[in-house]
N, C-alpha and C positions, 0 to 999 in steps of 0.2 A: 503034477510033482514041479516045481521050480528046477533049471534044470541047473548043476555046478556052477561057479561062476570061472573061470576063464583061467587059471595063470597071469601074469602082465611084466614086463617086465621090472613092474616098479615096485613088485611082490619080490623078483628076484634082488634090486636092488635094495632091501629094507633086508633082505636074510642076509645077504651078503657081507652087506657092512659097507657099501659102495654107490656112489650117483649111478643113474639111470644112463646118462651117457656114459656111461664106462661098462653096466652091464651089453649096450646097444656096441660099443664096439671091441666085448671082446665077443658076441655072439655073430658079427660080423669074419672075426680076425686079424681088428687090428693088429700090427706091429707094434705098436703102442701100450696095447697092456702086455704086462709079462706075463707068460706062459703059467704060472704060479696061479695070478689070479683068471683067465682065463678056461684051464683045468675047473679049476672053483665056482665058476657063476656056469659051467656047461653043466656041473654035477646037478648044484640045485636047479636047472631048471629042467636037468631029467629027470627028478624027481621028481618037482611038480605037474609030468607033462608039458611041458612050455610049447610051443612050436612056433616058428617066429614065420610070421606073415607076409609071403614074397610080397603082394602085391602092396602094401603098407611098406613093405621096407624097400622095392623099389619108386613109388609115390619120395621115400626121404630120398633119393636118393638124387632126388630131380632136383637143377634150380631156382632159386628162390626168386630170381633176380633181384635182390637186396644185396648192398650194403652197410656192413655197419660200420659207423663213426663214434666210436668211444675215449672220451676227455678224460682225462686222467683230471682233477679235482684238487686243486692248484687256490692255493688261499688267498684271497681275492678282501678287498674294503665294502663290497656289496655284495647282494647273494647267490652270483650267478657262480662262484667257484671256477671260473674256466678262462686261462691266458686270454687278453684283451687280444695280444695277436690272432691264436684262435679264432677267436670271434669269428674275426673278419677272414677269415678261411673257409666259416661254411661255405657261404655264396658258391667261393667258385666249384669246393667239393660236389654241391646239389648239382650248378651246371653241368658241372663232367659226368655227374653220372643219369644223368639223364639223355646228355649225347651218344650214351650205349645205353640203352633201356633199362638202367637199374635206377634204383628205387632207394633212397635212400634213409635207415633211420640210425639217426641220433642219440646216444645214450651217456652216462658216467661209465666208468669201469669199476666193475662188480667187484671185490676184493672178495669173493668166496671160492671156494676150493676149486670150481670146477668156471670160475668165470671163467675162463679160456674156451672150452670146452662148449658151453651151454649153446654159443650161436650159428654156429655151422651146424654139427650135432641136432639140436632142436631144430633145423632148417626155417632159421628165422632171416639167416642173411649164408651170402654163397663168399664171405671173404670177408675180410677188418682193415678200419685203416684207424692203426694208436698216435692220439697227437699229444705231447707227454706223458711223462716214466718220472718227474720228482728225481729223487735221487737213484741214478746212473747204476749203480754195485749194486745196492738190493733190492732194485726192478726187473736186472737181467737176468734172473732164476726164471721169471715169470716170460721171459721173451725161448727162455731154453727150452721150456713143457712148450711154447707153442710150437715152436720147430719141431719136437716130441711127435707131439698129437697130430701133425701136419695140416695144421692149420692153416688156412690160407690171409694171411695180414700181408701189411705194410707201415714202417715204423717213423714217423717223421721226426727226427734227428741228426745227430752229428756221426757219420759214419766210422768205424773203429774194426783194428783189424780182427779180424777172428768173431766181429756180435753176431747174434745168431740174428738170421732173418733178412729181412729185403729191404734197406732206409733210404729215404729221401728226405734232403736238406739243401739247405744253401750253404755257399760257400764261405761258410765262418771263418774261417782262418785267413781269408783272402779281404773278410769284410774286416774285419781287425787291423788289417795290414794297411787297409785303405786309408779309416777311419784315422790308426797315427803318424801316418805319411801325410793327409791332409793337416795335421795339425801343426806337423812340423811343417809343413809347409806356411802356415798363419804367420812362421817367427816364434811359436813358442819351443820353448828348454827342458822344459820338466812336467811331464805327466805322468798322470795318477791312473789308476784302473776302477772301476770297482766293479765286482762278481764277482762269483767266485770258483777261481784256476788250480781243478783239481779233477780228478778222473771221474767225481762224483755227478758234475753236470757239467758232459761231454760239450754241448755247444758253449757252453761260460768259457771250457777251457780254452776252443779252438781260437776264438777272440782273446782271449786275452792272450794265442802262444803267435799270431800275428801283430798284436802292438811288441809285443818282446821282440819276434822278424823287427819290425821295422826299425826300432830300437839298434838294434845287429847292424844294419844297412847304413848304421850311418856312425857308427864306433860306439856308440852308449852300451849300458849294461843300465837295465830297469833296475830301481830303488826301490828295496822291496816294504820300506816306509811307507811309500805311494799304492802299495795295494791294499784292499778292504775284503773279503768276502760277505759277499749280497747272494739273496735267495731273489726272488722275480717281484720284489714289492717297493711301492717305497717309500714307505715304513724301515725297510733298511735299509734303504738307498740312503737316506736320511741318515740313518746310525750309523751305515757307511761314512759316510764325509764327516759325523760327525770326527768319528775316528783317526782317519786322515788328519782331519785341522787340530783334532791332540794331541799329535805327534810331535808340530810345529815344524817341519821341512817344507818349503818353499817349492810349490808348482804352480805352473799360470795354466796349462792344462789339461783335459778331466776324459778318459773315456767310462759311458759304463756299456756294462753286459747289455741292458736292456733300457727302453726307453722308459719302463716304469721304475725303473732305480734312478737312472735322470735327471726323472723326475722328482723322485723326493733330494736327490743330491739340489736340486736346483734352490732346492725352499731353503735345505742345511745352508749353501751357502750365504741365500740370501739371509738367514737367520745371523748367517758370521760376520754380514757387513759385507760381502765382498759382492762385488758386478759382475754380471756373465752381458757381453764375452770379455769386458773391458779386461779387471782380473786375474777372472777364472772362463776360457773358453769349451763349451763341451759338445761329445758328440755321442750320442743313444744307439739303441740296437732296434730293427724291429718294422720304424716308423709306421708307429699306432697311431690314430685317429688325435689324443692328446697328443703324440707334440707336437702337432701344426697350431694346439691352441696353448701350446702353453708360454711362461711370458721369460724371457723370448722364446719364439718359436726354436724349435727343437733339431738341432740335424739330427740326417739317422739313417744308418745303413738300411739298405731296402731289400726287403726279400717279394719276388715277384706270388703273389697268394694266389693269381690268377694262373703263372703254368705250375704253380706248385700244386693247386687243387688238382689241373689233368696230368700232371705227372704221377700224382699220387693211384691217381683212379685207372691210371691205364698201364701201372707197375699192378696191381691189384689185378685186373681183369689177365693180365698175361699170367698171373701164377694162377687160378682161374678153369683159361683155356688150357690151362698145361703147358705151356711155353716158356721161356728162360723168360728170368727177372733178375735183374742186379740191382746193385748201388747205386742212385744218380745222386751229384751236386750239381746244386745251381746256381748260376750265375747273383752277385748282388753287382747294387751301384748306391752309391752315397750322392743322398742329396743336402745340401747346405744350405742350413739357413740362417737367422741371428745369432745363436747360441755362441756357436764359435766365428762369428766374424761375417760370413757371408751375407 
């Protein structure tokens, strides 16, 4: 006679109408699960005569010695769907993991209901590095969920007061300030800015703030007619540049919130019969490989990708080890090329 099949946590999840990771957290008493849900799951487990396998539970609590690197899917002209700047960070993050004895699991962020818990609960990874988030105001709720679930994670981005979790990023405000002051130092007087300058895109917004502070330091006001929103796409940079040009307001310099935007703006200026840098000097941000190949080569604010990878991994490992971890702002530097008269 065949012995009856033992109930599993997946059976409980199906009856309770929750995910299997939720069942696991409830049965181990995780504070992230409400008391009502925990009691309902416990009652179903009792009815099914489900017993927690202590040995398996112990194994699950052990480290996987793996970190997960999750990319937000960005619209790109090719099939990568990865911001070019993030592509160039993979090597530094991989090396930083290897130095600390961790493997690296790379994937896109999956927006299922439990994408944020599946990695640690299934023992796929001990913690998560998040690169990119699209519209931050829409994404913030997911960061709050990560904190509530007790997931170890670190976000690459712009640190904000009250932001959930731990963030590592570059000094975007200083980069915007340095780029604008460089353009002023080249004798330019009317600076435009292309990039989304709102709280929905904090990194771009911080770069715009630095641009605005450089104006204030020279006793100047920013002209709203010389700013146009753009996301991190060449097509957006091209369209935003055309918008600024259509306003027929004079300008002789341009700061772009990313190199990708700047490359699109370069095309728009060329199509309008304007010369770079003779008529308009341009500075981008990120120093992606394409910046050096642009015509003319693009001046850009450099973020230290090697240092960034090391700090991201170190910050995450500190959390995993139960040590305090805090936001880190990394320095930037401006590299001057022909697009700004260098």
